[in-house]
One Martini backbone bead per residue (centre of mass of N, CA, C, O) as a GRO file, in nm:
protein
  305
    1MET     BB    1  -3.065   3.928  -9.563
    2ALA     BB    2  -3.293   4.088  -9.692
    3LEU     BB    3  -3.507   3.875  -9.644
    4PHE     BB    4  -3.479   3.869  -9.331
    5LEU     BB    5  -3.554   4.167  -9.285
    6ILE     BB    6  -3.829   4.164  -9.416
    7GLN     BB    7  -3.943   3.942  -9.219
    8VAL     BB    8  -3.907   4.106  -8.962
    9LEU     BB    9  -4.098   4.333  -9.045
   10ASN     BB   10  -4.340   4.152  -9.089
   11GLY     BB   11  -4.342   4.053  -8.794
   12LEU     BB   12  -4.387   4.342  -8.665
   13GLN     BB   13  -4.649   4.392  -8.803
   14PHE     BB   14  -4.802   4.151  -8.694
   15GLY     BB   15  -4.755   4.214  -8.399
   16VAL     BB   16  -4.908   4.486  -8.376
   17LEU     BB   17  -5.183   4.371  -8.453
   18LEU     BB   18  -5.208   4.176  -8.223
   19PHE     BB   19  -5.196   4.389  -8.000
   20LEU     BB   20  -5.456   4.554  -8.074
   21ILE     BB   21  -5.630   4.298  -8.009
   22ALA     BB   22  -5.510   4.188  -7.730
   23ALA     BB   23  -5.543   4.425  -7.537
   24GLY     BB   24  -5.850   4.429  -7.505
   25LEU     BB   25  -5.882   4.126  -7.432
   26THR     BB   26  -5.706   4.125  -7.165
   27LEU     BB   27  -5.874   4.344  -7.012
   28VAL     BB   28  -6.143   4.200  -7.016
   29PHE     BB   29  -6.051   3.942  -6.878
   30GLY     BB   30  -5.908   4.073  -6.627
   31VAL     BB   31  -6.146   4.246  -6.510
   32MET     BB   32  -6.414   4.028  -6.570
   33ASN     BB   33  -6.375   3.738  -6.655
   34PHE     BB   34  -6.429   3.760  -6.988
   35ILE     BB   35  -6.528   3.570  -7.266
   36ASN     BB   36  -6.452   3.699  -7.609
   37LEU     BB   37  -6.495   3.556  -7.914
   38ALA     BB   38  -6.598   3.841  -8.070
   39HIS     BB   39  -6.346   4.021  -8.107
   40GLY     BB   40  -6.281   3.958  -8.409
   41THR     BB   41  -6.525   4.114  -8.532
   42GLN     BB   42  -6.407   4.398  -8.493
   43TYR     BB   43  -6.192   4.372  -8.698
   44MET     BB   44  -6.385   4.315  -8.935
   45LEU     BB   45  -6.559   4.571  -8.907
   46GLY     BB   46  -6.342   4.787  -8.953
   47ALA     BB   47  -6.284   4.706  -9.242
   48TYR     BB   48  -6.574   4.728  -9.365
   49LEU     BB   49  -6.622   5.026  -9.280
   50ALA     BB   50  -6.386   5.150  -9.437
   51VAL     BB   51  -6.499   5.068  -9.713
   52ALA     BB   52  -6.770   5.213  -9.696
   53PHE     BB   53  -6.666   5.507  -9.624
   54TYR     BB   54  -6.481   5.537  -9.871
   55GLY     BB   55  -6.724   5.534 -10.076
   56ILE     BB   56  -6.833   5.815  -9.958
   57VAL     BB   57  -6.576   6.019  -9.899
   58GLY     BB   58  -6.275   5.929 -10.048
   59THR     BB   59  -6.112   5.905  -9.776
   60PHE     BB   60  -5.913   5.759  -9.551
   61LEU     BB   61  -5.935   5.937  -9.296
   62GLY     BB   62  -6.242   5.957  -9.295
   63ALA     BB   63  -6.283   5.643  -9.282
   64LEU     BB   64  -6.133   5.605  -9.013
   65VAL     BB   65  -6.297   5.780  -8.822
   66LEU     BB   66  -6.580   5.656  -8.880
   67ALA     BB   67  -6.506   5.360  -8.820
   68LEU     BB   68  -6.431   5.399  -8.528
   69VAL     BB   69  -6.695   5.513  -8.428
   70THR     BB   70  -6.876   5.275  -8.520
   71ALA     BB   71  -6.727   5.051  -8.371
   72LEU     BB   72  -6.779   5.163  -8.093
   73VAL     BB   73  -7.089   5.158  -8.103
   74CYS     BB   74  -7.118   4.854  -8.160
   75GLY     BB   75  -6.972   4.761  -7.903
   76LEU     BB   76  -7.161   4.894  -7.698
   77LEU     BB   77  -7.419   4.756  -7.786
   78LEU     BB   78  -7.319   4.462  -7.725
   79GLU     BB   79  -7.270   4.528  -7.425
   80PHE     BB   80  -7.566   4.608  -7.354
   81LEU     BB   81  -7.739   4.363  -7.492
   82VAL     BB   82  -7.536   4.111  -7.410
   83PHE     BB   83  -7.279   4.108  -7.216
   84ARG     BB   84  -7.421   4.210  -6.954
   85GLN     BB   85  -7.583   3.929  -6.922
   86LEU     BB   86  -7.289   3.746  -6.869
   87TYR     BB   87  -7.108   3.813  -6.624
   88GLU     BB   88  -7.256   3.596  -6.406
   89ARG     BB   89  -7.172   3.381  -6.584
   90ASP     BB   90  -7.029   3.127  -6.716
   91HIS     BB   91  -6.796   3.039  -6.954
   92LEU     BB   92  -6.984   2.870  -7.130
   93ASP     BB   93  -7.191   3.084  -7.188
   94GLN     BB   94  -7.001   3.287  -7.316
   95VAL     BB   95  -6.896   3.109  -7.544
   96ILE     BB   96  -7.172   3.058  -7.680
   97ALA     BB   97  -7.273   3.343  -7.723
   98THR     BB   98  -7.021   3.463  -7.880
   99PHE     BB   99  -7.035   3.255  -8.104
  100GLY     BB  100  -7.309   3.359  -8.203
  101ILE     BB  101  -7.204   3.641  -8.286
  102ILE     BB  102  -7.017   3.544  -8.505
  103LEU     BB  103  -7.230   3.423  -8.689
  104PHE     BB  104  -7.404   3.680  -8.716
  105LEU     BB  105  -7.188   3.877  -8.830
  106ASN     BB  106  -7.088   3.713  -9.070
  107HIS     BB  107  -7.376   3.704  -9.203
  108GLY     BB  108  -7.422   4.012  -9.205
  109VAL     BB  109  -7.185   4.086  -9.410
  110LYS     BB  110  -7.295   3.916  -9.638
  111MET     BB  111  -7.554   4.080  -9.675
  112LEU     BB  112  -7.436   4.367  -9.711
  113TRP     BB  113  -7.146   4.280  -9.901
  114GLY     BB  114  -7.096   4.003  -9.933
  115ALA     BB  115  -6.859   3.728 -10.013
  116ALA     BB  116  -6.672   3.906 -10.153
  117PRO     BB  117  -6.385   4.035 -10.176
  118LEU     BB  118  -6.243   4.334 -10.040
  119THR     BB  119  -6.103   4.669 -10.091
  120LEU     BB  120  -5.844   4.905  -9.979
  121PRO     BB  121  -5.697   5.181 -10.049
  122ILE     BB  122  -5.400   5.332 -10.064
  123PRO     BB  123  -5.265   5.606  -9.992
  124ASP     BB  124  -5.092   5.780 -10.213
  125LEU     BB  125  -4.866   5.885 -10.023
  126LEU     BB  126  -4.835   5.554  -9.911
  127SER     BB  127  -4.780   5.366 -10.180
  128GLY     BB  128  -4.489   5.316 -10.167
  129SER     BB  129  -4.139   5.285 -10.148
  130VAL     BB  130  -3.845   5.211  -9.948
  131VAL     BB  131  -3.501   5.258  -9.890
  132LEU     BB  132  -3.317   5.114  -9.629
  133MET     BB  133  -3.114   4.952  -9.811
  134GLU     BB  134  -2.914   4.770  -9.986
  135GLY     BB  135  -3.162   4.555 -10.108
  136LEU     BB  136  -3.397   4.727  -9.931
  137ILE     BB  137  -3.739   4.709  -9.999
  138TYR     BB  138  -4.021   4.889  -9.852
  139PRO     BB  139  -4.333   4.943  -9.770
  140VAL     BB  140  -4.481   5.217  -9.640
  141TRP     BB  141  -4.741   5.101  -9.509
  142ARG     BB  142  -4.595   4.896  -9.321
  143LEU     BB  143  -4.450   5.117  -9.158
  144VAL     BB  144  -4.709   5.261  -9.065
  145ILE     BB  145  -4.812   5.015  -8.900
  146ILE     BB  146  -4.578   5.000  -8.709
  147GLY     BB  147  -4.583   5.293  -8.603
  148SER     BB  148  -4.879   5.302  -8.501
  149GLY     BB  149  -4.860   5.061  -8.310
  150LEU     BB  150  -4.639   5.180  -8.128
  151GLY     BB  151  -4.790   5.436  -8.058
  152VAL     BB  152  -5.030   5.293  -7.920
  153ALA     BB  153  -4.855   5.154  -7.706
  154ALA     BB  154  -4.750   5.404  -7.571
  155GLY     BB  155  -5.027   5.534  -7.503
  156LEU     BB  156  -5.131   5.292  -7.335
  157PHE     BB  157  -4.905   5.296  -7.123
  158VAL     BB  158  -4.970   5.573  -7.014
  159LEU     BB  159  -5.264   5.530  -6.944
  160VAL     BB  160  -5.221   5.280  -6.747
  161THR     BB  161  -4.983   5.416  -6.561
  162TYR     BB  162  -5.072   5.759  -6.531
  163THR     BB  163  -5.384   5.712  -6.483
  164ARG     BB  164  -5.684   5.677  -6.330
  165ILE     BB  165  -5.799   5.469  -6.521
  166GLY     BB  166  -5.556   5.287  -6.521
  167MET     BB  167  -5.558   5.221  -6.225
  168LEU     BB  168  -5.838   5.083  -6.223
  169VAL     BB  169  -5.769   4.866  -6.428
  170ARG     BB  170  -5.536   4.738  -6.271
  171ALA     BB  171  -5.713   4.679  -6.025
  172GLY     BB  172  -5.933   4.513  -6.171
  173ALA     BB  173  -5.737   4.287  -6.274
  174THR     BB  174  -5.672   4.192  -5.954
  175HIS     BB  175  -5.929   4.350  -5.768
  176ALA     BB  176  -6.244   4.381  -5.839
  177ALA     BB  177  -6.403   4.350  -5.571
  178MET     BB  178  -6.249   4.575  -5.417
  179VAL     BB  179  -6.312   4.810  -5.618
  180SER     BB  180  -6.622   4.785  -5.582
  181ALA     BB  181  -6.617   4.830  -5.257
  182LEU     BB  182  -6.493   5.137  -5.301
  183GLY     BB  183  -6.715   5.260  -5.534
  184VAL     BB  184  -6.669   5.138  -5.811
  185ASN     BB  185  -6.790   5.116  -6.133
  186ILE     BB  186  -6.729   4.832  -6.289
  187ARG     BB  187  -6.912   4.848  -6.535
  188ARG     BB  188  -6.814   5.121  -6.647
  189LEU     BB  189  -6.526   5.029  -6.672
  190PHE     BB  190  -6.580   4.807  -6.870
  191MET     BB  191  -6.707   4.971  -7.095
  192ILE     BB  192  -6.452   5.132  -7.148
  193VAL     BB  193  -6.269   4.900  -7.215
  194PHE     BB  194  -6.440   4.776  -7.439
  195GLY     BB  195  -6.445   5.023  -7.625
  196PHE     BB  196  -6.143   5.043  -7.660
  197GLY     BB  197  -6.091   4.762  -7.770
  198THR     BB  198  -6.273   4.798  -8.019
  199MET     BB  199  -6.097   5.023  -8.147
  200LEU     BB  200  -5.836   4.855  -8.171
  201ALA     BB  201  -5.951   4.639  -8.358
  202GLY     BB  202  -6.056   4.821  -8.575
  203PHE     BB  203  -5.783   4.948  -8.644
  204ALA     BB  204  -5.649   4.691  -8.741
  205GLY     BB  205  -5.852   4.642  -8.978
  206ILE     BB  206  -5.798   4.910  -9.129
  207MET     BB  207  -5.483   4.878  -9.173
  208ILE     BB  208  -5.501   4.585  -9.321
  209ALA     BB  209  -5.703   4.630  -9.569
  210PRO     BB  210  -5.488   4.719  -9.802
  211ILE     BB  211  -5.353   4.409  -9.793
  212LEU     BB  212  -5.606   4.253  -9.727
  213SER     BB  213  -5.877   4.088  -9.751
  214VAL     BB  214  -6.226   4.162  -9.724
  215GLU     BB  215  -6.388   3.918  -9.517
  216PRO     BB  216  -6.556   3.674  -9.397
  217GLY     BB  217  -6.386   3.564  -9.108
  218MET     BB  218  -6.107   3.735  -9.068
  219GLY     BB  219  -6.115   3.706  -8.730
  220ASP     BB  220  -6.086   3.409  -8.636
  221ASN     BB  221  -5.778   3.340  -8.658
  222ILE     BB  222  -5.670   3.591  -8.501
  223LEU     BB  223  -5.796   3.513  -8.226
  224ILE     BB  224  -5.629   3.275  -8.155
  225LEU     BB  225  -5.358   3.449  -8.147
  226ALA     BB  226  -5.457   3.636  -7.921
  227PHE     BB  227  -5.470   3.421  -7.704
  228VAL     BB  228  -5.180   3.342  -7.714
  229VAL     BB  229  -5.074   3.615  -7.624
  230ILE     BB  230  -5.218   3.635  -7.343
  231VAL     BB  231  -5.079   3.378  -7.232
  232ILE     BB  232  -4.787   3.459  -7.263
  233GLY     BB  233  -4.807   3.756  -7.125
  234GLY     BB  234  -5.062   3.784  -6.950
  235ILE     BB  235  -5.332   3.832  -6.787
  236GLY     BB  236  -5.396   4.183  -6.787
  237SER     BB  237  -5.133   4.251  -6.962
  238VAL     BB  238  -5.004   4.494  -7.169
  239ARG     BB  239  -4.709   4.426  -7.172
  240GLY     BB  240  -4.737   4.131  -7.235
  241ALA     BB  241  -4.886   4.167  -7.506
  242PHE     BB  242  -4.662   4.310  -7.657
  243PHE     BB  243  -4.430   4.106  -7.639
  244ALA     BB  244  -4.595   3.862  -7.743
  245ALA     BB  245  -4.671   3.973  -8.015
  246LEU     BB  246  -4.394   3.996  -8.130
  247LEU     BB  247  -4.307   3.711  -8.090
  248VAL     BB  248  -4.526   3.578  -8.260
  249GLY     BB  249  -4.477   3.725  -8.521
  250LEU     BB  250  -4.187   3.641  -8.566
  251VAL     BB  251  -4.212   3.326  -8.541
  252ASP     BB  252  -4.424   3.292  -8.765
  253THR     BB  253  -4.282   3.432  -8.998
  254LEU     BB  254  -3.999   3.293  -8.989
  255GLY     BB  255  -4.103   2.998  -8.991
  256ARG     BB  256  -4.249   3.010  -9.270
  257SER     BB  257  -3.988   3.110  -9.431
  258PHE     BB  258  -3.736   2.898  -9.293
  259SER     BB  259  -3.797   2.599  -9.229
  260VAL     BB  260  -3.705   2.454  -9.485
  261ASP     BB  261  -3.409   2.553  -9.498
  262VAL     BB  262  -3.332   2.433  -9.225
  263LEU     BB  263  -3.412   2.127  -9.282
  264ARG     BB  264  -3.214   2.084  -9.526
  265SER     BB  265  -2.958   2.040  -9.326
  266VAL     BB  266  -3.099   1.744  -9.208
  267MET     BB  267  -3.255   1.698  -9.487
  268GLY     BB  268  -3.425   1.656  -9.755
  269PRO     BB  269  -3.609   1.837  -9.963
  270SER     BB  270  -3.882   1.687  -9.957
  271PRO     BB  271  -3.922   1.653  -9.649
  272ALA     BB  272  -3.893   1.958  -9.588
  273ARG     BB  273  -4.150   2.039  -9.757
  274THR     BB  274  -4.337   1.869  -9.552
  275VAL     BB  275  -4.240   1.949  -9.255
  276GLY     BB  276  -4.205   2.254  -9.236
  277PRO     BB  277  -4.510   2.365  -9.237
  278ALA     BB  278  -4.593   2.206  -8.990
  279ILE     BB  279  -4.391   2.338  -8.785
  280ALA     BB  280  -4.465   2.633  -8.838
  281SER     BB  281  -4.775   2.604  -8.730
  282MET     BB  282  -4.653   2.511  -8.426
  283LEU     BB  283  -4.455   2.723  -8.295
  284ILE     BB  284  -4.630   2.904  -8.110
  285TYR     BB  285  -4.725   2.660  -7.930
  286MET     BB  286  -4.449   2.585  -7.835
  287VAL     BB  287  -4.384   2.850  -7.696
  288MET     BB  288  -4.619   2.845  -7.498
  289ALA     BB  289  -4.550   2.592  -7.357
  290ALA     BB  290  -4.267   2.683  -7.261
  291VAL     BB  291  -4.365   2.929  -7.098
  292LEU     BB  292  -4.573   2.776  -6.905
  293TYR     BB  293  -4.353   2.596  -6.782
  294VAL     BB  294  -4.190   2.833  -6.651
  295ARG     BB  295  -4.459   3.053  -6.669
  296PRO     BB  296  -4.785   3.013  -6.593
  297THR     BB  297  -4.865   3.344  -6.594
  298GLY     BB  298  -4.643   3.454  -6.770
  299LEU     BB  299  -4.423   3.695  -6.842
  300PHE     BB  300  -4.636   3.960  -6.755
  301PRO     BB  301  -4.815   3.961  -6.510
  302ALA     BB  302  -5.039   4.077  -6.330
  303ARG     BB  303  -5.073   4.215  -6.047
  304GLY     BB  304  -5.157   3.940  -5.833
  305ALA     BB  305  -5.128   3.662  -6.015
   0.00000   0.00000   0.00000
């Protein structure tokens, strides 16, 4: 039971990180119908910038603030120099161009920081573990990730639901042409959404850097999962991205942890060890297929979808 609860917490931690990345991605896709394959590189840049600024200022909080600001500036520069030229192009052009940005930025971080994995120290105050119950000890930093991710999700919900900018974002996600016809500068709205999404992805990279190695290409695999999240949750829906991210995080983590044990109840140990990891790697895609079969627009599609 202790192992199960630990893996549930790990799944929640993974889920909130996926949400931080998928939230900006789903809004960009929903508002401007723009496919940004380079969104995962913002996650990578956030981690690298945090490591770089930590070496300069020597404190995690200072590195966090400076990395977020720099990630925002980098994202806005990409939007101004590259993405703005692609809004009216078809999806194939967007995919090719943003894939090129992935290659450029991955090679760029290799040139600046090298190909060797880097690490970011956990703040001393949050470096220990806490006893949640008898037999269950969990790292404090992972709880901080869960708490900060849930806090950001709550703040984003309030922003999107109860503010004027949120109203425009929701309207743009469903009727972008109508919003533009009413006099709203849809390009400036997209720039705001894109910048905010960049900060969220960078924040995810910063928070995970003390746990995972910071290395080139670290955002590529998680981008695939982020797309799975927005498809399951519903394109343009922040609420859908939140619940889908938690679902994907839990299914992926629990599947990889217990698939072999479950299969041992119906087959021998050796086949279970062979089949289990293969099934575990496919579980989230099976969930996506099941959701799309029942609800083709996702669990919580944006209104008007």
